[in-house]
C-alpha positions, 0 to 999 in steps of 0.5 A, a space after each residue: 930200882 926208884 920210882 915214886 910210891 904212889 906212881 907204883 900205886 897206879 900199876 895197881 889200876 893199871 894191872 885192873 885194866 890189863 886184867 879187864 881186858 884178858 877177859 874180855 878177848 878171853 870171852 871174845 875167844 870163847 863166845 859161846 854165841 860163836 859155838 850157837 852160830 856153827 851148830 846153826 849153820 852144821 844145821 842147815 848145812 844136813 837141812 839143805 842137803 836133806 832138801 836135796 836128796 827131797 828134792 831130788 826123789 820128787 824129780 824122780 818120781 814124776 819123770 817115772 810116773 810120766 814114762 809109764 803114764 805114757 806108755 798108758 796111753 800108749 797101750 791104750 791106743 793100741 788097744 783103742 785100734 784093735 777094737 777099732 778093727 774088730 769093730 770096723 768087720 773087715 777082720 778075718 775070723 784068724 785075725 779076730 781072735 788074733 786080734 782080741 787075744 792082743 786086747 786081752 793082753 793089752 789090759 791086763 798090761 794097762 792095768 799093771 801099769 796103772 797100778 805101778 801109776 798108783 804106788 808111785 803115788 804114793 812114794 810121791 806123797 810120802 815124797 812131798 811130806 818128807 821135802 816140807 819136813 825138810 824145807 821146815 827144818 831148813 827154814 827153823 835153821 836159816 831162822 836160829 842161825 840170823 838169831 844166833 848172828 843177832 845175838 854174836 854179833 851183840 856181845 862181841 859189840 858189847 866186848 867191843 865196847 867194853 875193850 874201848 873203855 878198858 882201853 881209854 882208862 889203861 892208856 889215861 893210866 899209863 898217861 901218869 906213870 913216869 916212863 922208866 917204870 912203865 916200861 918195866 911193868 910193859 916188859 914183865 906183863 909180856 913175860 908173865 903174859 898178864 900183868 906187870 904189878 900186884 898188889 902184896 897183901 898181907 905179905 903175899 904176892 896177888 900176881 901168884 899168890 906166893 908168900 914172901 917169906 925169909 929174907 924177901 919179907 926182910 927186904 920188903 920191910 926194910 925197903 924204901 918206900 920209893 924202891 921198886 921191890 920185884 917178886 922172886 917167884 914170878 918179877 912182878 913187881 909187888 906194890 906196897 898198901 896198907 893192907 900189906 902185912 909188913 
């Protein structure tokens, strides 16, 4: 294939833009900011679960405390009725003995219940502290996520700007390359998954880093400047420059 030597030179600029675009695509796929967002999201899920557990414990303790306090009031009311019966003087001696025994039992029951209330209040205090810690952690995780998302969005915007810039430069260069040569470049770029041309530098293909020897080197040395050379190893178009070493 024949193509103007200066057209072939333009392929190096085209390849440079393709490399830049590939680097930007790789950066987009491997953004550390994405990992930071994922870590913040995971932390937020964990703290949210901690908050739910702590809130559930607090509600359970509140219900238990109210139930026991209701029992305390019931015991107090029963003891008050018994005392009122005793104070009325209407109770028989046998009934008075029974009432006194019941009031002693109620006093013990009330003491036990009040001890349980104190224990629950202590547990509630610990549960409140656990809840506060979880809520603070959740707020921190949300702030971390917001910051991570902001950093990610800024990085993506920078990448998008770079893609637009290099895409425009690539289109500009491609528009100056002859259609047959550009078609070969694009086909080879698809095959290699990167670029379709590379500089021949010091007798070495800069695409696959393999040095030319023997008949391949002799053919490159003797080729017309307008002949399109191809690397036998990677199939890229070899662009000759003053530094090709031929």
